[in-house]
N, C-alpha and C positions, 0 to 999 in steps of 0.2 A: 658263216657271218652274221650280224645283227641286222635287224630292221633298220636300225639307224644307218647302217650303211648303204643300204639301197635307198633309203629316204633321202641321203646326203647326194647321192648320184642323181637322183630324179630332181632335187631342188637345184644342183648346179648345172647339170647337162641335159637333163629329161628331154626338153624342148628340141635340142638340136638331133639327139640321137633318134627321136621319132622320124625325122625326115631322112634318115641314112639307109641304105640297102646294103645286104650280104654281110652281115656282121656275125662275129663269133663271141661267145661270152665264156669264160674259163671260172671255175668255181662258182658256177651260175646258182642264181635264185630267182624267184618270180619278181618282177619290176613292176612299181607303181605307175607305169605307164605303157602306152600301147606299142609293143616292139615284137610280138611272138611271131610276126611274119617274116621279119628281116634277121632273125637270129638262129644259128644253130650254137646251142648250149652244151657245155660238159660239166657233168656233176657226178662224182663217184661216191658221194654219201646217199645211200639209199633214201633216206626219208625227204631229203630235200630233192632228190632226183624225182620221186613220186609226187612232190608238190609243183615241180616244173611240169612233168607230165599232165597233171590235172588241170593247168592253167593253159595248156594248149602249146607249149613250146616245143620245138624239134631238139630232144636232148638224148644223148649218149653218155654213157660211164667213162669212156675214153675216146677221143676224137684222134689220137695218135702224136707222135712227137713232132711231127711236120703236117701242119694245118693247111687245107686248100686256102688259096688266095682269099682274102676277106676285104671288104671295103672299108670296115670299121672293127675294133676290137673293145670289148669290156673285159677286166680283170677285177674280180672282186677278192679283196686279200683276205686270208685266213691267219691262224696263229702261227704256221711253220714260216719263217723267213725263205728257207731253202725252195719250198714249194711254191711261195709266192714270186721269187727271182724266176724260177723256171717257166711258171705260167706266163710272166710278163715277156720273158724273151721267146716263148713260142708265138705269143700274140703278137708281137714286135714282127716277128720274121713272116708273118702272114699277111702284112701289111704292103702295099706299094708306097713308093715314095710319097710323103705328104699325108698319107693316110692317118687318121685320128685313132689314138688309142686312149680310153677311158679307164681310170682307176679308181677303186674307192675301198676305204678300209676305217676301222676304229681308229681313233687318235692314239688310243693305248694298245693296239694291236701292230699289224705288220705294216702299216701304210708309209712310216717314215723311211724305211730304207728303200722301198720302191720309188718314192718321191726323189730321193738322192739319184738312184739309177735312172730315171727318166731325165733329170736334169742333166746328167753326164751324157746321156745318149741323145737327147733333143735340143739342150740348150733352153729353150723357151718353155716353161711348164705353166699352164693355167692352174690355180688352186682353189677349191671352194669349200671352205669350212662350214660344218652344220651339223647339228643333232650329235655332238660329241664324234663326229666322222670327218673324214676328208675326201674329196673327190679330185681329181686330178684329170687334165686334158694335155696330151702331147700329142706331136706328130711325126712320124717315122723318117728317120733321117739314115743315110750311109749304107752299109752293107748289112747282110744278115749276120747274126749273133752265133758265135758257139753256142750249143745248148748243153748246160750241165747234166750230169748222168741223173737220171729217175729211180735208179736202184743203187742200194749199199750192200756191202757185205759184211757181216759180223759173226762170230763164232760158227762160220759154215752155213748162215741163214741168208737169204736174199730179202732186203727189206726195202719196201717204197720209201723214197724221199718225203716226208711230211706225215709219215704214219705213225701211229701210236707206238713208242719204245723204238724209234728210229736208231738209236746207238746199240741195239742188241736187247736181249732177253731182259725184262725189268725185274727188279728184287722180288717183287710181289709172286710174279708167275714162277721165277725160281723158287721160291719158297713151297708155293702150293706142287709143283712138279716133284719136288724131294719127298712128297709123301704118297705117290702114286703106287710104287712098288707092290704090283700084284694085288691090288684093292679094285680095280677096274675089270669089268668082265661082262660080255653081252653086247648088247646093242646099246651104243654111246653116242653122246652129242658134247660138242664143245660149243657154248653160246658166247658170242663176240670173240670168235676164234683170232682175230687179227691176221697176223702172216703164218700162223701154225706151230707156234712153239710149244703149246699146252698139248695138242695133239700129237706132236713130234714125241715129247716126252712121255705121254701116255702109251703110244705104240712101242718104245722101246722098254717101257717097265712093266707091261701088263700083256702077256700072251695070250690071255683067255677073252681079249677084246674079238668080238665078231664082226662088228662094223663101226665105224665112227662118222658122224654127220657133222660137218662144220658150217655154222651161222655165223656170218659177218655183214655189216652194214656197208664196210668200206671197200668198194670193188677191187681198188689198187692192192690193198693187203691181202684179199683173197685171192686174187691172182699169183700174186708172190707165194701164197701157201700152197697152191698148185704145184709151184716149182719146189719149194721147201720138202714137199712130202711126194715128190716124183719117184723117189726111191723106193717107196711102198706100194706103187701102182702094180696091179697084177699079181700082188700077194695074196694070203689068205683072208685078212681083213679087208671089208669094202669101205671105201671111203668115197663121200661124197661131199659136194661144195655147194652151198647155198647163199646167195646174195640177197640179205634178208634183214628187214628191220624187226628184231626179235620182240620189241615191245607191241608191234601192231599187226604183223602180217606173218606170224609164226603157225604153222600147221601142226597140231598136235599128231604125235606119234607114240607107239611105246618104248619108252627107252629104259635101259636097266640101270645106267649111270649117267650123269651130267657133270661135266666139268667147266668152270668158268671163274674168269677175272673180270666181274662186269665193270662196265662205264659206270663214272658217277661225276662227269663233267659235261656240260655243254658250254663249249666254249672255254672261258676262263671261271666259269660260274660252277660251284659244286651243287650237284641236284643228287640227292640220295634216292630220289623216286626211282631214279633210272635202275639202280641195283635191285630196289625192292621189285620193280618190274619185271626183272630178270629172274628173281626168284619165284614170283608167281607163276611165270611161264614154265620153269623148271618143276614145280609141284603140280602143274596141271598136266603135265606130258609125261612124268614118270609113272612106273607100273607100281603097283602096291610093294614096299619093300625097297623099291629103287633108292639109289643113293645120289644125293648131290655132294659134290666136293667145290668148295669155292674158297676163294681169297678175297680179303678186303683190307682197307685201313682200319687200324684199331678203333678210331673214333667213329666208324660208320654204325649207325643203329639197325642193323639187320636182324638181330636175334629176336626181335618181337614177331616179325612176319615169319621166320623159320619157327618160330614155337607154335603159331597160329596154323601154319600149314602142313607140317610135318610131324609125325608121331614122336620123333627124337631127333636132338641135334646135340653136339657135342664140339668142344674146340679142340683140334689137334695140334695146333701151335700158336704162339704168340711171340713172334720174334722180329725185330727191326721195325717196330711201327705197323706191323701186318698180322693179321689173325687169319688162320686156316680152319674151316669149319667143315664137318661132315654134317648132313642132314639126312634121315631116313625117312620115306615116305610111307 
């Protein structure tokens, strides 16, 4: 969520929230008013989780489907309508009758469906617009609501609601995986592994892999990857899972191969620097002669960093708006 979202919440309802006790905050972020003592926060995205922890909040990556009873609740809306609705219902169900729920989100993001849902459930909803965002206040009415599923299944994979590529394997990852056949060996890593599609493809296509480490910033996606790769547990290939912000807390290890479909968005904004940071991490951890296999949108300018950091790179494919690149350290 944007800084505008939390500033809007503070402008509209910060003074009231500061007086309340026993709160829960879902999709949490540090707030610009004093409430760390009152709140249990949930944040599965590692970079924001670390910001909350540093700011003194009690924070977990997952508080469970059924939350303990809370005196009030805060839901910060993200880009996924399904996940926003699920978080709203979890928070709603944790409140006693008359307990207040505060919701905030960008005007061009996921706040409008939540406003409609709050109006349906509570009738009266107080709305405070500010900073290109909208903050809402409603009070719990009626019985607990049925909770929508938190996981979906597609092509045999378990995928968390709201995760990247929620509908199934994305075209870019499919294209990259189609070039794995017997090209990966030794100690491997999947940077930005998501729910495990590329790792599963690598293990199916490359019998010479001796170990593979998954690094992912989304806790829920990483938990799903554990499920999706459970069939390989106990096999000859070692598999490990790391909830990690690759751009800030990656610990270098000697890898022979790295695979990745790096992120290049922060919210709705394109941020090519994210992909470049992944390339720099890969270059710093691969052994001499180690290989990086990556896929990216055709128009993203990654070749300059590859040329600067690797001995050689080449394009293996250019299809459907995506390019598959191989770089040798």
